[in-house]
N, C-alpha and C positions, 0 to 999 in steps of 0.2 A: 503493499500500500504506500504511496507517494501522494502527500498532500502538499498543498501550496500555502508558504507561511509568507505574511508580509512582514519586514522588517524596516527600520527607519532609514539606515544606511548602507552605503558598500561596507563600510568597516565592519557592521553586522555579519555581511555576507562573509567575509575574508575569516572572522573569528569563529563560525558555526559551521561544523561538520555533522550534519542531520539527513535522515533519510527524508528529504523534503526538497520541493522546488521552492529557492528564495525569491520573493518578488521586492523590490525597495519602493516604497513609498513612505512620506512622512506624515501624508495626511493633508499637505498642502497642494495646490494647483491640480492639473485634469489626474483624475486616476489612471494608472497605466494599465496595458491590456492585460487580461487574465486576472484582474481584480475580483472579478466575481467568481472566482474559483478558491478565493482565500478562505482557508477555516481556522488558520491560527494567525494572531496578530502580536507581534511585539511591539510594544507602544513606546514611545520615545522617552527618554529619561529626563527630568528636570528642563521641560521645554513645553511648548504648547501642546496639549491634547488633542487628539482627534476630535472635530465638531461632529455632533450628531448625524449631520447629513453626511460626512465622509464615512461613517460607520455603515450607512445604509447603502452604500457603494459596494458592499460586502454582503450578500445576502447568504452566501454559504459559511459566515463566521460562526465559529462554535466557542473559540477561546479568544480571551484577551488576557495576554501575560504583561504584566508591570515589573519594572525593575527597583521600584520604590516599593517602601514598606507601606506609606500611607497611600490611601486608595481614593481619597474624598473627590476629586475633581471627576472620577470615572462613575461613581454610584448612581449619577441620573443619566447617563450616557450609554451605559452598557445596554443592548436590547435585549428583551425578554428573551430566555432560551439560551443565552451566550454565558459562558463560566468567566468568572472575573478571579484572575490570581496575581497575588503580590509578590514581591521581591523579599519576603522573610527569608534572613539569613544572610542575603547580600551585604548589606550595611550594617549587619548585628554587631560584629566584632569591633569595627572602626570606630562607630557610634559609641559603643560601650567604652573603648577606650579614652574618647574624648569627654566623656560624661565621667569617666573616675578620675582622669587627668585635671578637669575643672575642679571636681569637688574637692581633692588633695590640694591644688594651689590655695585655695581659699582656708582650708583647714590649717593649712602650714603657713599661710601668710605670704605666698610666693609674691603677689602684686606688690605688697609693700617692700620686699626685698628688691623688688626689680628697680622701684622709684629710689630706694636707698643707693643701688648700685650707678642708677643715673647720675646721683649728687655726689658719688664718691664716699658714701658714709659706711663705716663698720659699726652698726649698731645691732647688738643682739636682743631681740625679744623672744618671750616665751610664746609658742605657737600651741594649736592643739593637735588632737591626734583621733583616730576612729577606733582605736583599741578598745572595745566594751561599749562603744557609742550605739544607739539605734539610728538606722537609716530607713525611712520609709522609701519603698520604690512603689510606685503608682504605674501599674501595667506590669503584668507576669510573663510578659512575652520574651522573645529572643534577648532584645537589649539587655532588659532587665534582668534576665538570668545570668547573662555574662558579667553585668555589673555586680550581681550578688557573689559569684565566685571570687572576682578580684577583691571585693571589700571585706569578704568573710577571712580571705588569706590574712587580711590585715588586722582579725580580730573584730570587726564589726557585726553586730545583731542585725542581721537583714530582715525586714518584714515587710512582706508583699502585700499588696493592696489592689484590687480589681472591682469591674463593674457589680461582680457576683461573688459572693462567698463560697469557696471551695477547699478541700483540705491543702492545707500549708497557705491558702491566700485569704487574706480578709477582705470583706465587702466595704464599698465606699461608705457606706452607712455608718461604719464603725471607725470613720476618719476622727469625728470629734474625741474620742477617747485615746487616739493613738498619736495624734500630733503633739500634745503639751511634752510628750518625753522623746521627741524625734532630734536628733543632731542634724540632721538632714533629710531632704525631702529630693527623691529622684524621679522626674517625669518622664517617661517613655509610653505613653499611652495614645490611641488616635485622638484626634480631634472630632467629637460628633456632638449632635444638640446637647447631650446630658453631660460631657466633659468642658463645653464652651465656659469660659472663665469659672472652670472650678476650683482655682485658686485664685478666690477673691479675698476682700478685706476679713471676713472672718476667718478664714482658712489660715491667713498668714499670722492673724491675732492670736491665733491658739498655739503657734509655734513659741518655743521658748526665744529667750534672746540668745543670739549668737549663733542661731540654725542657719542652714545654708540651703538654698533653694537652688536645684540643677535641673534646666529644662533643655533637654534635647529632643523633645515631641514636635510641639507646635504653640506659636507664641500666643495663639488665641486662646490656650487653655488657661493661661494666666491674666488676671486684670491686672494691665500694665501700670494705670493709677494706682491701684491699691499696692502694688509691690514697690514703685516709685515712692510712695510715703514711709514705708517701713524702711527702705533702704536709706531715705533722707534723712531718717531719725537715728541712724546706725545701728538699729536692733537686730537685722538680719544681713546677710550677704548672699550673693547670687552669681551662677554662672549659667549663661544665656548663650547656646548657640541658635536658639532662635527668638523672633521677638513679634511683639504685635505694636506697631506697624512693622512691616517686613518689606523690603530692606528698611533698617532703621535710619532716619533721617539724620543729616550731618549735625544737625543742631538740637538734636534730642537730647533731654538732661540725663538720660542713663549713660550716656558717654563719659560724662564727667565725674561719675561717682568712684570713689577708691574702692569701695565694696563691692565691686561688680568687675566680672570679667566677661567680655561678649567676642564671640565668635562668628562670622558671617554663614551661618547655617552649613558647616563643614564637616558635619558628623560621619556622613559617608563619603566626604570626598578625599579618597586615598588611592594610592596607584594601584593598589590591589583589586577595587571593586569591581571594574569591568570583568576580570576574568572569573571572579566567584559569579557574576551576572550571567556570563555566558555558558558557564557549566548547568546553572540553574535552567535556562531557556533551554538548552541541549537535553538536558533530563526530561524536560515538560513535553518535549516534541517527541522523545522517543517513547514517553509514557501514553502520550495521547496516539499514537500511531499503532501501538500494540495493545491500545484498550485498557492500560492500566490506570489506575486512580490517579488524578492529580494531587500534587501538595499545593499548600497556601492557597487554597480555595477559600474566597470570601463568601460567607454565607450570613443570614439573619441580619443583626442589627450593626453588623462589624464590630 
């Protein structure tokens, strides 16, 4: 069985060795010949998504494969009967690395030492540590599982929180009882109507003095105005790989705060992500061709 797979670039053609005919189209401009035979679509990464009308040019479409963990722009676009799969695992290790690095940088006061270095000051200050500290991990997926592995090696008490409680995972409704004892909170969960500004003024006020907020998920999960108020008061610190708004305007007050570390949404932006992504795509195509279940299928409420 040979199927037709649509990929967004010639670079993808060169990277994939699969039992399929590969057709190049990124969803812009006129559809190429043969588009009506496409059963499997590899979506463009970190760029314009296919318009709904572009997807309708593929009447045989059965699978849309993303290279991102987030699927929000696609939920309303994918036609009924088409399976949507995300890129879980492609960016998990690199995003977890950044989350841990950002958390440790604030716990150990590295931004302060960087400022001292720029001024030529040798001034020792006592920092914190994570040994015995409670870290709340909001989101129990691939990224936070990896974060927990690293932090537990440092002696942290990692507590998972997700939409619904299950074995080893607390429900979001339990947050009021968990936040007051948290040394840090790591956000690695999808943006949905339920998680929109989940981290609001009440959430932040429940954290103890000196707590660290780490966001490697979506900026819109955090109420920026509420976070800004806590940061200006000096009560909390934050590592933000994502912000609301994003990109963060050059004159935004978050930039100038000494207790904030900001990176420009680079959690998944490492040299190895593409190779991992192509391995996932190739495996998914082989599964589809052989009739095996696909992985990373998005179902229900995401």
